[in-house]
N, C-alpha and C positions, 0 to 999 in steps of 0.2 A: 587445432585446439580441441581438446576432449571435453565434452560437456558431462559433468559428474552429478547433475541434478537428479533427484529421485523421480520427479515427474516432469514431462515436457511442458514448456511454457508456450503460451499462445499470445501473440500480439493483439492488443486491444486499444481502444481510444474512448473509454467510457468515463463520463463525468461522475464524480463521486465526492464524498467528503469523509474526513477522518474525525471521529469524536474522541476527545481526550480531555479529561479534567473538566467536563461540563462545557467545553468549547467545541466548535465545529470549524474545520479547516478544509476549504475547497481544494480538490485535487483531481487528477485524471489518472485512471488506472491504465498503465502502459503495457503490462503483460500479466497474465494469470496462469496458474496451474492448480492442481488439486491440493497443493501444499502451501501455496503462497503467491506473492505477486510483487510487482514494482509499481509504485505510485509516484506521480510527479506533481510538485507544487509550484506556484508562481514565485515563491520566495525560496531562498537558499534554506535547505532543511536544518542547518545548524542554527538558524534564527527562529525556528518553530519549536516550541517547547514540548514536543512529543517524544516520550521515551517509555519503554516497557510496553505494557498492555494498551491497546487501542482498538476501537471498533471502526471497521471500514464499512461504509454504507454506500451501496450502489443502487440508487433509486430506480433506474431504468429496468433493473433485473429484480427489484424487490428484495435485495439481499442486505443483511446486517451480519457482518462476519467478525467474530472475535479473533484478534491476532496480536502478535507482538513484533516489535521492531527488531530486525536482524542486522540491517546496515543503513547508513546514511551517507550520501555522496552527492555533492552539488545540489541540484534541485530534486533529486530522487531519493526515495526511501524504499528499502526492501522489507517486506513483512512476511511472516510465516503464520499460517492459520492455526488456531488452538483447537 
């Protein structure tokens, strides 16, 4: 299988939360690159009302990253950094 991503992804296991519409949703960052990442929630992502622009907050690293949703599948969501 050929990987066509712009930037290499690195596996992580960082606690985080996604801010959307004034609410915070706990999640875990499963992989990161310079262009985006995959985050995992405890609920199926179709039940979480996140769409479009979202802020990914990774407290351990002191990061607040503006991003947008690229895909949703199962318990995971892919985001691209703005």
